[in-house]
mmCIF entry with sequence, helices, sheets and N, C-alpha, C, O atoms, coordinates in Angstrom:
data_MODEL
# 
_entry.id   MODEL 
# 
_entity.id                         1 
_entity.type                       polymer 
_entity.pdbx_number_of_molecules   1 
# 
_entity_poly.entity_id                      1 
_entity_poly.type                           'polypeptide(L)' 
_entity_poly.nstd_linkage                   no 
_entity_poly.nstd_monomer                   no 
_entity_poly.pdbx_seq_one_letter_code       MTIKLIKSLIGCKADQIATAHALGLKKIGDCTTQPDNAQTQGKVAKISHLVEVVK 
_entity_poly.pdbx_seq_one_letter_code_can   MTIKLIKSLIGCKADQIATAHALGLKKIGDCTTQPDNAQTQGKVAKISHLVEVVK 
_entity_poly.pdbx_strand_id                 A 
# 
loop_
_entity_poly_seq.entity_id 
_entity_poly_seq.num 
_entity_poly_seq.mon_id 
_entity_poly_seq.hetero 
1 1  MET n 
1 2  THR n 
1 3  ILE n 
1 4  LYS n 
1 5  LEU n 
1 6  ILE n 
1 7  LYS n 
1 8  SER n 
1 9  LEU n 
1 10 ILE n 
1 11 GLY n 
1 12 CYS n 
1 13 LYS n 
1 14 ALA n 
1 15 ASP n 
1 16 GLN n 
1 17 ILE n 
1 18 ALA n 
1 19 THR n 
1 20 ALA n 
1 21 HIS n 
1 22 ALA n 
1 23 LEU n 
1 24 GLY n 
1 25 LEU n 
1 26 LYS n 
1 27 LYS n 
1 28 ILE n 
1 29 GLY n 
1 30 ASP n 
1 31 CYS n 
1 32 THR n 
1 33 THR n 
1 34 GLN n 
1 35 PRO n 
1 36 ASP n 
1 37 ASN n 
1 38 ALA n 
1 39 GLN n 
1 40 THR n 
1 41 GLN n 
1 42 GLY n 
1 43 LYS n 
1 44 VAL n 
1 45 ALA n 
1 46 LYS n 
1 47 ILE n 
1 48 SER n 
1 49 HIS n 
1 50 LEU n 
1 51 VAL n 
1 52 GLU n 
1 53 VAL n 
1 54 VAL n 
1 55 LYS n 
# 
_struct_asym.id          A 
_struct_asym.entity_id   1 
# 
loop_
_struct_conf.conf_type_id 
_struct_conf.id 
_struct_conf.pdbx_PDB_helix_id 
_struct_conf.beg_label_comp_id 
_struct_conf.beg_label_asym_id 
_struct_conf.beg_label_seq_id 
_struct_conf.pdbx_beg_PDB_ins_code 
_struct_conf.end_label_comp_id 
_struct_conf.end_label_asym_id 
_struct_conf.end_label_seq_id 
_struct_conf.pdbx_end_PDB_ins_code 
_struct_conf.beg_auth_comp_id 
_struct_conf.beg_auth_asym_id 
_struct_conf.beg_auth_seq_id 
_struct_conf.end_auth_comp_id 
_struct_conf.end_auth_asym_id 
_struct_conf.end_auth_seq_id 
_struct_conf.pdbx_PDB_helix_class 
_struct_conf.details 
_struct_conf.pdbx_PDB_helix_length 
HELX_P HELX_P1 AA1 ALA A 14 ? ALA A 22 ? ALA A 14 ALA A 22 1 ? 9 
HELX_P HELX_P2 AA2 ALA A 38 ? LYS A 46 ? ALA A 38 LYS A 46 1 ? 9 
# 
_struct_conf_type.id          HELX_P 
_struct_conf_type.criteria    ? 
_struct_conf_type.reference   ? 
# 
_struct_sheet.id               AA1 
_struct_sheet.type             ? 
_struct_sheet.number_strands   3 
_struct_sheet.details          ? 
# 
loop_
_struct_sheet_order.sheet_id 
_struct_sheet_order.range_id_1 
_struct_sheet_order.range_id_2 
_struct_sheet_order.offset 
_struct_sheet_order.sense 
AA1 1 2 ? anti-parallel 
AA1 2 3 ? anti-parallel 
# 
loop_
_struct_sheet_range.sheet_id 
_struct_sheet_range.id 
_struct_sheet_range.beg_label_comp_id 
_struct_sheet_range.beg_label_asym_id 
_struct_sheet_range.beg_label_seq_id 
_struct_sheet_range.pdbx_beg_PDB_ins_code 
_struct_sheet_range.end_label_comp_id 
_struct_sheet_range.end_label_asym_id 
_struct_sheet_range.end_label_seq_id 
_struct_sheet_range.pdbx_end_PDB_ins_code 
_struct_sheet_range.beg_auth_comp_id 
_struct_sheet_range.beg_auth_asym_id 
_struct_sheet_range.beg_auth_seq_id 
_struct_sheet_range.end_auth_comp_id 
_struct_sheet_range.end_auth_asym_id 
_struct_sheet_range.end_auth_seq_id 
AA1 1 CYS A 31 ? THR A 33 ? CYS A 31 THR A 33 
AA1 2 THR A 2  ? LEU A 5  ? THR A 2  LEU A 5  
AA1 3 VAL A 51 ? VAL A 54 ? VAL A 51 VAL A 54 
# 
loop_
_atom_site.group_PDB 
_atom_site.id 
_atom_site.type_symbol 
_atom_site.label_atom_id 
_atom_site.label_alt_id 
_atom_site.label_comp_id 
_atom_site.label_asym_id 
_atom_site.label_entity_id 
_atom_site.label_seq_id 
_atom_site.pdbx_PDB_ins_code 
_atom_site.Cartn_x 
_atom_site.Cartn_y 
_atom_site.Cartn_z 
_atom_site.occupancy 
_atom_site.B_iso_or_equiv 
_atom_site.pdbx_formal_charge 
_atom_site.auth_seq_id 
_atom_site.auth_comp_id 
_atom_site.auth_asym_id 
_atom_site.auth_atom_id 
_atom_site.pdbx_PDB_model_num 
ATOM 1   N N  . MET A 1 1  ? 116.481 106.594 91.212  1.00 0.00 ? 1  MET A N  1 
ATOM 2   C CA . MET A 1 1  ? 115.762 105.790 92.165  1.00 0.00 ? 1  MET A CA 1 
ATOM 3   C C  . MET A 1 1  ? 114.940 104.749 91.419  1.00 0.00 ? 1  MET A C  1 
ATOM 4   O O  . MET A 1 1  ? 114.390 105.027 90.353  1.00 0.00 ? 1  MET A O  1 
ATOM 5   N N  . THR A 1 2  ? 114.860 103.564 91.980  1.00 0.00 ? 2  THR A N  1 
ATOM 6   C CA . THR A 1 2  ? 114.074 102.483 91.398  1.00 0.00 ? 2  THR A CA 1 
ATOM 7   C C  . THR A 1 2  ? 112.803 102.326 92.208  1.00 0.00 ? 2  THR A C  1 
ATOM 8   O O  . THR A 1 2  ? 112.838 102.262 93.437  1.00 0.00 ? 2  THR A O  1 
ATOM 9   N N  . ILE A 1 3  ? 111.680 102.265 91.508  1.00 0.00 ? 3  ILE A N  1 
ATOM 10  C CA . ILE A 1 3  ? 110.372 102.180 92.155  1.00 0.00 ? 3  ILE A CA 1 
ATOM 11  C C  . ILE A 1 3  ? 109.702 100.888 91.699  1.00 0.00 ? 3  ILE A C  1 
ATOM 12  O O  . ILE A 1 3  ? 109.673 100.583 90.507  1.00 0.00 ? 3  ILE A O  1 
ATOM 13  N N  . LYS A 1 4  ? 109.161 100.127 92.661  1.00 0.00 ? 4  LYS A N  1 
ATOM 14  C CA . LYS A 1 4  ? 108.503 98.860  92.346  1.00 0.00 ? 4  LYS A CA 1 
ATOM 15  C C  . LYS A 1 4  ? 107.100 98.870  92.943  1.00 0.00 ? 4  LYS A C  1 
ATOM 16  O O  . LYS A 1 4  ? 106.918 99.206  94.113  1.00 0.00 ? 4  LYS A O  1 
ATOM 17  N N  . LEU A 1 5  ? 106.104 98.499  92.129  1.00 0.00 ? 5  LEU A N  1 
ATOM 18  C CA . LEU A 1 5  ? 104.723 98.418  92.594  1.00 0.00 ? 5  LEU A CA 1 
ATOM 19  C C  . LEU A 1 5  ? 104.546 97.099  93.340  1.00 0.00 ? 5  LEU A C  1 
ATOM 20  O O  . LEU A 1 5  ? 104.732 96.028  92.763  1.00 0.00 ? 5  LEU A O  1 
ATOM 21  N N  . ILE A 1 6  ? 104.187 97.176  94.625  1.00 0.00 ? 6  ILE A N  1 
ATOM 22  C CA . ILE A 1 6  ? 104.070 95.959  95.424  1.00 0.00 ? 6  ILE A CA 1 
ATOM 23  C C  . ILE A 1 6  ? 102.640 95.652  95.851  1.00 0.00 ? 6  ILE A C  1 
ATOM 24  O O  . ILE A 1 6  ? 102.367 94.563  96.357  1.00 0.00 ? 6  ILE A O  1 
ATOM 25  N N  . LYS A 1 7  ? 101.724 96.598  95.654  1.00 0.00 ? 7  LYS A N  1 
ATOM 26  C CA . LYS A 1 7  ? 100.313 96.359  95.985  1.00 0.00 ? 7  LYS A CA 1 
ATOM 27  C C  . LYS A 1 7  ? 99.450  96.715  94.790  1.00 0.00 ? 7  LYS A C  1 
ATOM 28  O O  . LYS A 1 7  ? 99.852  97.508  93.938  1.00 0.00 ? 7  LYS A O  1 
ATOM 29  N N  . SER A 1 8  ? 98.266  96.129  94.729  1.00 0.00 ? 8  SER A N  1 
ATOM 30  C CA . SER A 1 8  ? 97.363  96.307  93.604  1.00 0.00 ? 8  SER A CA 1 
ATOM 31  C C  . SER A 1 8  ? 96.769  97.709  93.569  1.00 0.00 ? 8  SER A C  1 
ATOM 32  O O  . SER A 1 8  ? 96.605  98.361  94.601  1.00 0.00 ? 8  SER A O  1 
ATOM 33  N N  . LEU A 1 9  ? 96.453  98.151  92.369  1.00 0.00 ? 9  LEU A N  1 
ATOM 34  C CA . LEU A 1 9  ? 95.802  99.449  92.176  1.00 0.00 ? 9  LEU A CA 1 
ATOM 35  C C  . LEU A 1 9  ? 94.285  99.341  92.266  1.00 0.00 ? 9  LEU A C  1 
ATOM 36  O O  . LEU A 1 9  ? 93.593  100.358 92.234  1.00 0.00 ? 9  LEU A O  1 
ATOM 37  N N  . ILE A 1 10 ? 93.760  98.124  92.377  1.00 0.00 ? 10 ILE A N  1 
ATOM 38  C CA . ILE A 1 10 ? 92.311  97.931  92.469  1.00 0.00 ? 10 ILE A CA 1 
ATOM 39  C C  . ILE A 1 10 ? 91.804  98.557  93.769  1.00 0.00 ? 10 ILE A C  1 
ATOM 40  O O  . ILE A 1 10 ? 92.340  98.294  94.845  1.00 0.00 ? 10 ILE A O  1 
ATOM 41  N N  . GLY A 1 11 ? 90.786  99.368  93.658  1.00 0.00 ? 11 GLY A N  1 
ATOM 42  C CA . GLY A 1 11 ? 90.196  100.012 94.821  1.00 0.00 ? 11 GLY A CA 1 
ATOM 43  C C  . GLY A 1 11 ? 90.849  101.328 95.202  1.00 0.00 ? 11 GLY A C  1 
ATOM 44  O O  . GLY A 1 11 ? 90.403  101.989 96.140  1.00 0.00 ? 11 GLY A O  1 
ATOM 45  N N  . CYS A 1 12 ? 91.892  101.719 94.496  1.00 0.00 ? 12 CYS A N  1 
ATOM 46  C CA . CYS A 1 12 ? 92.561  102.988 94.776  1.00 0.00 ? 12 CYS A CA 1 
ATOM 47  C C  . CYS A 1 12 ? 91.791  104.127 94.120  1.00 0.00 ? 12 CYS A C  1 
ATOM 48  O O  . CYS A 1 12 ? 90.998  103.915 93.203  1.00 0.00 ? 12 CYS A O  1 
ATOM 49  N N  . LYS A 1 13 ? 92.038  105.329 94.606  1.00 0.00 ? 13 LYS A N  1 
ATOM 50  C CA . LYS A 1 13 ? 91.416  106.507 94.015  1.00 0.00 ? 13 LYS A CA 1 
ATOM 51  C C  . LYS A 1 13 ? 91.990  106.742 92.619  1.00 0.00 ? 13 LYS A C  1 
ATOM 52  O O  . LYS A 1 13 ? 93.111  106.335 92.315  1.00 0.00 ? 13 LYS A O  1 
ATOM 53  N N  . ALA A 1 14 ? 91.203  107.402 91.783  1.00 0.00 ? 14 ALA A N  1 
ATOM 54  C CA . ALA A 1 14 ? 91.593  107.617 90.384  1.00 0.00 ? 14 ALA A CA 1 
ATOM 55  C C  . ALA A 1 14 ? 92.896  108.398 90.270  1.00 0.00 ? 14 ALA A C  1 
ATOM 56  O O  . ALA A 1 14 ? 93.700  108.123 89.379  1.00 0.00 ? 14 ALA A O  1 
ATOM 57  N N  . ASP A 1 15 ? 93.119  109.369 91.159  1.00 0.00 ? 15 ASP A N  1 
ATOM 58  C CA . ASP A 1 15 ? 94.360  110.148 91.070  1.00 0.00 ? 15 ASP A CA 1 
ATOM 59  C C  . ASP A 1 15 ? 95.574  109.322 91.454  1.00 0.00 ? 15 ASP A C  1 
ATOM 60  O O  . ASP A 1 15 ? 96.667  109.561 90.940  1.00 0.00 ? 15 ASP A O  1 
ATOM 61  N N  . GLN A 1 16 ? 95.405  108.355 92.348  1.00 0.00 ? 16 GLN A N  1 
ATOM 62  C CA . GLN A 1 16 ? 96.520  107.475 92.711  1.00 0.00 ? 16 GLN A CA 1 
ATOM 63  C C  . GLN A 1 16 ? 96.850  106.529 91.561  1.00 0.00 ? 16 GLN A C  1 
ATOM 64  O O  . GLN A 1 16 ? 98.021  106.261 91.293  1.00 0.00 ? 16 GLN A O  1 
ATOM 65  N N  . ILE A 1 17 ? 95.837  106.028 90.889  1.00 0.00 ? 17 ILE A N  1 
ATOM 66  C CA . ILE A 1 17 ? 96.046  105.155 89.731  1.00 0.00 ? 17 ILE A CA 1 
ATOM 67  C C  . ILE A 1 17 ? 96.750  105.940 88.626  1.00 0.00 ? 17 ILE A C  1 
ATOM 68  O O  . ILE A 1 17 ? 97.669  105.427 87.987  1.00 0.00 ? 17 ILE A O  1 
ATOM 69  N N  . ALA A 1 18 ? 96.321  107.183 88.400  1.00 0.00 ? 18 ALA A N  1 
ATOM 70  C CA . ALA A 1 18 ? 96.937  108.023 87.376  1.00 0.00 ? 18 ALA A CA 1 
ATOM 71  C C  . ALA A 1 18 ? 98.400  108.305 87.713  1.00 0.00 ? 18 ALA A C  1 
ATOM 72  O O  . ALA A 1 18 ? 99.244  108.344 86.817  1.00 0.00 ? 18 ALA A O  1 
ATOM 73  N N  . THR A 1 19 ? 98.703  108.499 88.984  1.00 0.00 ? 19 THR A N  1 
ATOM 74  C CA . THR A 1 19 ? 100.085 108.749 89.412  1.00 0.00 ? 19 THR A CA 1 
ATOM 75  C C  . THR A 1 19 ? 100.951 107.515 89.156  1.00 0.00 ? 19 THR A C  1 
ATOM 76  O O  . THR A 1 19 ? 102.075 107.634 88.669  1.00 0.00 ? 19 THR A O  1 
ATOM 77  N N  . ALA A 1 20 ? 100.431 106.335 89.483  1.00 0.00 ? 20 ALA A N  1 
ATOM 78  C CA . ALA A 1 20 ? 101.178 105.098 89.234  1.00 0.00 ? 20 ALA A CA 1 
ATOM 79  C C  . ALA A 1 20 ? 101.432 104.922 87.740  1.00 0.00 ? 20 ALA A C  1 
ATOM 80  O O  . ALA A 1 20 ? 102.535 104.551 87.339  1.00 0.00 ? 20 ALA A O  1 
ATOM 81  N N  . HIS A 1 21 ? 100.433 105.181 86.925  1.00 0.00 ? 21 HIS A N  1 
ATOM 82  C CA . HIS A 1 21 ? 100.594 105.038 85.479  1.00 0.00 ? 21 HIS A CA 1 
ATOM 83  C C  . HIS A 1 21 ? 101.589 106.063 84.939  1.00 0.00 ? 21 HIS A C  1 
ATOM 84  O O  . HIS A 1 21 ? 102.337 105.768 84.007  1.00 0.00 ? 21 HIS A O  1 
ATOM 85  N N  . ALA A 1 22 ? 101.603 107.267 85.519  1.00 0.00 ? 22 ALA A N  1 
ATOM 86  C CA . ALA A 1 22 ? 102.552 108.300 85.101  1.00 0.00 ? 22 ALA A CA 1 
ATOM 87  C C  . ALA A 1 22 ? 103.992 107.871 85.392  1.00 0.00 ? 22 ALA A C  1 
ATOM 88  O O  . ALA A 1 22 ? 104.920 108.262 84.685  1.00 0.00 ? 22 ALA A O  1 
ATOM 89  N N  . LEU A 1 23 ? 104.165 107.068 86.434  1.00 0.00 ? 23 LEU A N  1 
ATOM 90  C CA . LEU A 1 23 ? 105.493 106.547 86.769  1.00 0.00 ? 23 LEU A CA 1 
ATOM 91  C C  . LEU A 1 23 ? 105.829 105.295 85.951  1.00 0.00 ? 23 LEU A C  1 
ATOM 92  O O  . LEU A 1 23 ? 106.955 104.801 86.016  1.00 0.00 ? 23 LEU A O  1 
ATOM 93  N N  . GLY A 1 24 ? 104.871 104.781 85.188  1.00 0.00 ? 24 GLY A N  1 
ATOM 94  C CA . GLY A 1 24 ? 105.116 103.596 84.367  1.00 0.00 ? 24 GLY A CA 1 
ATOM 95  C C  . GLY A 1 24 ? 104.810 102.302 85.090  1.00 0.00 ? 24 GLY A C  1 
ATOM 96  O O  . GLY A 1 24 ? 105.321 101.248 84.713  1.00 0.00 ? 24 GLY A O  1 
ATOM 97  N N  . LEU A 1 25 ? 103.981 102.363 86.126  1.00 0.00 ? 25 LEU A N  1 
ATOM 98  C CA . LEU A 1 25 ? 103.633 101.177 86.913  1.00 0.00 ? 25 LEU A CA 1 
ATOM 99  C C  . LEU A 1 25 ? 102.188 100.803 86.629  1.00 0.00 ? 25 LEU A C  1 
ATOM 100 O O  . LEU A 1 25 ? 101.277 101.594 86.875  1.00 0.00 ? 25 LEU A O  1 
ATOM 101 N N  . LYS A 1 26 ? 101.975 99.592  86.109  1.00 0.00 ? 26 LYS A N  1 
ATOM 102 C CA . LYS A 1 26 ? 100.621 99.172  85.767  1.00 0.00 ? 26 LYS A CA 1 
ATOM 103 C C  . LYS A 1 26 ? 100.211 97.899  86.506  1.00 0.00 ? 26 LYS A C  1 
ATOM 104 O O  . LYS A 1 26 ? 99.060  97.770  86.922  1.00 0.00 ? 26 LYS A O  1 
ATOM 105 N N  . LYS A 1 27 ? 101.144 96.960  86.671  1.00 0.00 ? 27 LYS A N  1 
ATOM 106 C CA . LYS A 1 27 ? 100.828 95.689  87.315  1.00 0.00 ? 27 LYS A CA 1 
ATOM 107 C C  . LYS A 1 27 ? 101.737 95.480  88.520  1.00 0.00 ? 27 LYS A C  1 
ATOM 108 O O  . LYS A 1 27 ? 102.813 96.072  88.602  1.00 0.00 ? 27 LYS A O  1 
ATOM 109 N N  . ILE A 1 28 ? 101.305 94.642  89.450  1.00 0.00 ? 28 ILE A N  1 
ATOM 110 C CA . ILE A 1 28 ? 102.131 94.304  90.604  1.00 0.00 ? 28 ILE A CA 1 
ATOM 111 C C  . ILE A 1 28 ? 103.434 93.696  90.107  1.00 0.00 ? 28 ILE A C  1 
ATOM 112 O O  . ILE A 1 28 ? 103.437 92.827  89.235  1.00 0.00 ? 28 ILE A O  1 
ATOM 113 N N  . GLY A 1 29 ? 104.540 94.164  90.671  1.00 0.00 ? 29 GLY A N  1 
ATOM 114 C CA . GLY A 1 29 ? 105.845 93.663  90.278  1.00 0.00 ? 29 GLY A CA 1 
ATOM 115 C C  . GLY A 1 29 ? 106.544 94.529  89.248  1.00 0.00 ? 29 GLY A C  1 
ATOM 116 O O  . GLY A 1 29 ? 107.737 94.350  89.002  1.00 0.00 ? 29 GLY A O  1 
ATOM 117 N N  . ASP A 1 30 ? 105.827 95.461  88.642  1.00 0.00 ? 30 ASP A N  1 
ATOM 118 C CA . ASP A 1 30 ? 106.452 96.370  87.669  1.00 0.00 ? 30 ASP A CA 1 
ATOM 119 C C  . ASP A 1 30 ? 107.489 97.244  88.357  1.00 0.00 ? 30 ASP A C  1 
ATOM 120 O O  . ASP A 1 30 ? 107.256 97.747  89.456  1.00 0.00 ? 30 ASP A O  1 
ATOM 121 N N  . CYS A 1 31 ? 108.631 97.424  87.709  1.00 0.00 ? 31 CYS A N  1 
ATOM 122 C CA . CYS A 1 31 ? 109.703 98.273  88.226  1.00 0.00 ? 31 CYS A CA 1 
ATOM 123 C C  . CYS A 1 31 ? 110.019 99.358  87.205  1.00 0.00 ? 31 CYS A C  1 
ATOM 124 O O  . CYS A 1 31 ? 109.881 99.150  85.999  1.00 0.00 ? 31 CYS A O  1 
ATOM 125 N N  . THR A 1 32 ? 110.438 100.503 87.693  1.00 0.00 ? 32 THR A N  1 
ATOM 126 C CA . THR A 1 32 ? 110.841 101.594 86.824  1.00 0.00 ? 32 THR A CA 1 
ATOM 127 C C  . THR A 1 32 ? 111.957 102.376 87.491  1.00 0.00 ? 32 THR A C  1 
ATOM 128 O O  . THR A 1 32 ? 112.032 102.446 88.718  1.00 0.00 ? 32 THR A O  1 
ATOM 129 N N  . THR A 1 33 ? 112.814 102.956 86.687  1.00 0.00 ? 33 THR A N  1 
ATOM 130 C CA . THR A 1 33 ? 113.884 103.812 87.188  1.00 0.00 ? 33 THR A CA 1 
ATOM 131 C C  . THR A 1 33 ? 113.543 105.248 86.827  1.00 0.00 ? 33 THR A C  1 
ATOM 132 O O  . THR A 1 33 ? 113.326 105.571 85.659  1.00 0.00 ? 33 THR A O  1 
ATOM 133 N N  . GLN A 1 34 ? 113.498 106.098 87.830  1.00 0.00 ? 34 GLN A N  1 
ATOM 134 C CA . GLN A 1 34 ? 113.138 107.498 87.657  1.00 0.00 ? 34 GLN A CA 1 
ATOM 135 C C  . GLN A 1 34 ? 114.232 108.380 88.238  1.00 0.00 ? 34 GLN A C  1 
ATOM 136 O O  . GLN A 1 34 ? 114.966 107.945 89.125  1.00 0.00 ? 34 GLN A O  1 
ATOM 137 N N  . PRO A 1 35 ? 114.353 109.611 87.754  1.00 0.00 ? 35 PRO A N  1 
ATOM 138 C CA . PRO A 1 35 ? 115.333 110.536 88.342  1.00 0.00 ? 35 PRO A CA 1 
ATOM 139 C C  . PRO A 1 35 ? 114.919 110.913 89.762  1.00 0.00 ? 35 PRO A C  1 
ATOM 140 O O  . PRO A 1 35 ? 113.729 111.001 90.067  1.00 0.00 ? 35 PRO A O  1 
ATOM 141 N N  . ASP A 1 36 ? 115.903 111.133 90.624  1.00 0.00 ? 36 ASP A N  1 
ATOM 142 C CA . ASP A 1 36 ? 115.623 111.472 92.024  1.00 0.00 ? 36 ASP A CA 1 
ATOM 143 C C  . ASP A 1 36 ? 115.498 112.992 92.135  1.00 0.00 ? 36 ASP A C  1 
ATOM 144 O O  . ASP A 1 36 ? 116.456 113.684 92.482  1.00 0.00 ? 36 ASP A O  1 
ATOM 145 N N  . ASN A 1 37 ? 114.294 113.498 91.833  1.00 0.00 ? 37 ASN A N  1 
ATOM 146 C CA . ASN A 1 37 ? 114.057 114.937 91.926  1.00 0.00 ? 37 ASN A CA 1 
ATOM 147 C C  . ASN A 1 37 ? 112.753 115.193 92.683  1.00 0.00 ? 37 ASN A C  1 
ATOM 148 O O  . ASN A 1 37 ? 112.079 114.253 93.104  1.00 0.00 ? 37 ASN A O  1 
ATOM 149 N N  . ALA A 1 38 ? 112.407 116.456 92.851  1.00 0.00 ? 38 ALA A N  1 
ATOM 150 C CA . ALA A 1 38 ? 111.236 116.828 93.645  1.00 0.00 ? 38 ALA A CA 1 
ATOM 151 C C  . ALA A 1 38 ? 109.934 116.292 93.046  1.00 0.00 ? 38 ALA A C  1 
ATOM 152 O O  . ALA A 1 38 ? 109.043 115.870 93.783  1.00 0.00 ? 38 ALA A O  1 
ATOM 153 N N  . GLN A 1 39 ? 109.818 116.307 91.716  1.00 0.00 ? 39 GLN A N  1 
ATOM 154 C CA . GLN A 1 39 ? 108.595 115.807 91.075  1.00 0.00 ? 39 GLN A CA 1 
ATOM 155 C C  . GLN A 1 39 ? 108.379 114.328 91.368  1.00 0.00 ? 39 GLN A C  1 
ATOM 156 O O  . GLN A 1 39 ? 107.285 113.913 91.749  1.00 0.00 ? 39 GLN A O  1 
ATOM 157 N N  . THR A 1 40 ? 109.416 113.550 91.188  1.00 0.00 ? 40 THR A N  1 
ATOM 158 C CA . THR A 1 40 ? 109.304 112.108 91.410  1.00 0.00 ? 40 THR A CA 1 
ATOM 159 C C  . THR A 1 40 ? 109.036 111.813 92.881  1.00 0.00 ? 40 THR A C  1 
ATOM 160 O O  . THR A 1 40 ? 108.227 110.939 93.193  1.00 0.00 ? 40 THR A O  1 
ATOM 161 N N  . GLN A 1 41 ? 109.689 112.515 93.775  1.00 0.00 ? 41 GLN A N  1 
ATOM 162 C CA . GLN A 1 41 ? 109.471 112.299 95.205  1.00 0.00 ? 41 GLN A CA 1 
ATOM 163 C C  . GLN A 1 41 ? 108.034 112.619 95.598  1.00 0.00 ? 41 GLN A C  1 
ATOM 164 O O  . GLN A 1 41 ? 107.462 111.940 96.450  1.00 0.00 ? 41 GLN A O  1 
ATOM 165 N N  . GLY A 1 42 ? 107.443 113.648 94.986  1.00 0.00 ? 42 GLY A N  1 
ATOM 166 C CA . GLY A 1 42 ? 106.047 113.986 95.252  1.00 0.00 ? 42 GLY A CA 1 
ATOM 167 C C  . GLY A 1 42 ? 105.103 112.900 94.782  1.00 0.00 ? 42 GLY A C  1 
ATOM 168 O O  . GLY A 1 42 ? 104.137 112.574 95.472  1.00 0.00 ? 42 GLY A O  1 
ATOM 169 N N  . LYS A 1 43 ? 105.375 112.331 93.602  1.00 0.00 ? 43 LYS A N  1 
ATOM 170 C CA . LYS A 1 43 ? 104.548 111.248 93.077  1.00 0.00 ? 43 LYS A CA 1 
ATOM 171 C C  . LYS A 1 43 ? 104.643 110.019 93.976  1.00 0.00 ? 43 LYS A C  1 
ATOM 172 O O  . LYS A 1 43 ? 103.636 109.376 94.272  1.00 0.00 ? 43 LYS A O  1 
ATOM 173 N N  . VAL A 1 44 ? 105.862 109.700 94.405  1.00 0.00 ? 44 VAL A N  1 
ATOM 174 C CA . VAL A 1 44 ? 106.068 108.541 95.273  1.00 0.00 ? 44 VAL A CA 1 
ATOM 175 C C  . VAL A 1 44 ? 105.370 108.758 96.611  1.00 0.00 ? 44 VAL A C  1 
ATOM 176 O O  . VAL A 1 44 ? 104.798 107.819 97.165  1.00 0.00 ? 44 VAL A O  1 
ATOM 177 N N  . ALA A 1 45 ? 105.407 109.974 97.138  1.00 0.00 ? 45 ALA A N  1 
ATOM 178 C CA . ALA A 1 45 ? 104.749 110.270 98.415  1.00 0.00 ? 45 ALA A CA 1 
ATOM 179 C C  . ALA A 1 45 ? 103.244 110.036 98.316  1.00 0.00 ? 45 ALA A C  1 
ATOM 180 O O  . ALA A 1 45 ? 102.618 109.594 99.279  1.00 0.00 ? 45 ALA A O  1 
ATOM 181 N N  . LYS A 1 46 ? 102.666 110.330 97.158  1.00 0.00 ? 46 LYS A N  1 
ATOM 182 C CA . LYS A 1 46 ? 101.225 110.185 96.958  1.00 0.00 ? 46 LYS A CA 1 
ATOM 183 C C  . LYS A 1 46 ? 100.803 108.713 96.978  1.00 0.00 ? 46 LYS A C  1 
ATOM 184 O O  . LYS A 1 46 ? 99.700  108.392 97.419  1.00 0.00 ? 46 LYS A O  1 
ATOM 185 N N  . ILE A 1 47 ? 101.675 107.820 96.504  1.00 0.00 ? 47 ILE A N  1 
ATOM 186 C CA . ILE A 1 47 ? 101.330 106.393 96.455  1.00 0.00 ? 47 ILE A CA 1 
ATOM 187 C C  . ILE A 1 47 ? 102.322 105.562 97.278  1.00 0.00 ? 47 ILE A C  1 
ATOM 188 O O  . ILE A 1 47 ? 102.606 104.414 96.935  1.00 0.00 ? 47 ILE A O  1 
ATOM 189 N N  . SER A 1 48 ? 102.840 106.137 98.351  1.00 0.00 ? 48 SER A N  1 
ATOM 190 C CA . SER A 1 48 ? 103.884 105.477 99.146  1.00 0.00 ? 48 SER A CA 1 
ATOM 191 C C  . SER A 1 48 ? 103.429 104.139 99.736  1.00 0.00 ? 48 SER A C  1 
ATOM 192 O O  . SER A 1 48 ? 104.252 103.255 99.969  1.00 0.00 ? 48 SER A O  1 
ATOM 193 N N  . HIS A 1 49 ? 102.120 103.987 99.978  1.00 0.00 ? 49 HIS A N  1 
ATOM 194 C CA . HIS A 1 49 ? 101.602 102.742 100.548 1.00 0.00 ? 49 HIS A CA 1 
ATOM 195 C C  . HIS A 1 49 ? 101.508 101.625 99.510  1.00 0.00 ? 49 HIS A C  1 
ATOM 196 O O  . HIS A 1 49 ? 101.230 100.478 99.861  1.00 0.00 ? 49 HIS A O  1 
ATOM 197 N N  . LEU A 1 50 ? 101.736 101.947 98.243  1.00 0.00 ? 50 LEU A N  1 
ATOM 198 C CA . LEU A 1 50 ? 101.631 100.956 97.163  1.00 0.00 ? 50 LEU A CA 1 
ATOM 199 C C  . LEU A 1 50 ? 102.985 100.558 96.585  1.00 0.00 ? 50 LEU A C  1 
ATOM 200 O O  . LEU A 1 50 ? 103.077 99.556  95.875  1.00 0.00 ? 50 LEU A O  1 
ATOM 201 N N  . VAL A 1 51 ? 104.033 101.320 96.874  1.00 0.00 ? 51 VAL A N  1 
ATOM 202 C CA . VAL A 1 51 ? 105.312 101.101 96.210  1.00 0.00 ? 51 VAL A CA 1 
ATOM 203 C C  . VAL A 1 51 ? 106.444 100.878 97.205  1.00 0.00 ? 51 VAL A C  1 
ATOM 204 O O  . VAL A 1 51 ? 106.339 101.168 98.397  1.00 0.00 ? 51 VAL A O  1 
ATOM 205 N N  . GLU A 1 52 ? 107.536 100.344 96.652  1.00 0.00 ? 52 GLU A N  1 
ATOM 206 C CA . GLU A 1 52 ? 108.784 100.157 97.396  1.00 0.00 ? 52 GLU A CA 1 
ATOM 207 C C  . GLU A 1 52 ? 109.862 100.908 96.613  1.00 0.00 ? 52 GLU A C  1 
ATOM 208 O O  . GLU A 1 52 ? 109.972 100.758 95.396  1.00 0.00 ? 52 GLU A O  1 
ATOM 209 N N  . VAL A 1 53 ? 110.660 101.722 97.326  1.00 0.00 ? 53 VAL A N  1 
ATOM 210 C CA . VAL A 1 53 ? 111.642 102.573 96.666  1.00 0.00 ? 53 VAL A CA 1 
ATOM 211 C C  . VAL A 1 53 ? 113.045 102.166 97.085  1.00 0.00 ? 53 VAL A C  1 
ATOM 212 O O  . VAL A 1 53 ? 113.321 101.964 98.267  1.00 0.00 ? 53 VAL A O  1 
ATOM 213 N N  . VAL A 1 54 ? 113.938 102.046 96.088  1.00 0.00 ? 54 VAL A N  1 
ATOM 214 C CA . VAL A 1 54 ? 115.354 101.803 96.334  1.00 0.00 ? 54 VAL A CA 1 
ATOM 215 C C  . VAL A 1 54 ? 116.099 102.981 95.722  1.00 0.00 ? 54 VAL A C  1 
ATOM 216 O O  . VAL A 1 54 ? 115.981 103.238 94.524  1.00 0.00 ? 54 VAL A O  1 
ATOM 217 N N  . LYS A 1 55 ? 116.863 103.694 96.536  1.00 0.00 ? 55 LYS A N  1 
ATOM 218 C CA . LYS A 1 55 ? 117.566 104.873 96.024  1.00 0.00 ? 55 LYS A CA 1 
ATOM 219 C C  . LYS A 1 55 ? 118.907 104.529 95.438  1.00 0.00 ? 55 LYS A C  1 
ATOM 220 O O  . LYS A 1 55 ? 119.620 105.414 94.966  1.00 0.00 ? 55 LYS A O  1 
# 
């Protein structure tokens, strides 16, 4: 699955920022490819309002 950060991390809770960084997303427009498993889906669910997912 490809994950793209589409909204800023400014003003987000610390755990949401940490989750985005764990996925390799730091700036708006950053994209990363992650395996489609339960761990990744949980991380995406936590920051679903900040990212766009393409499976």
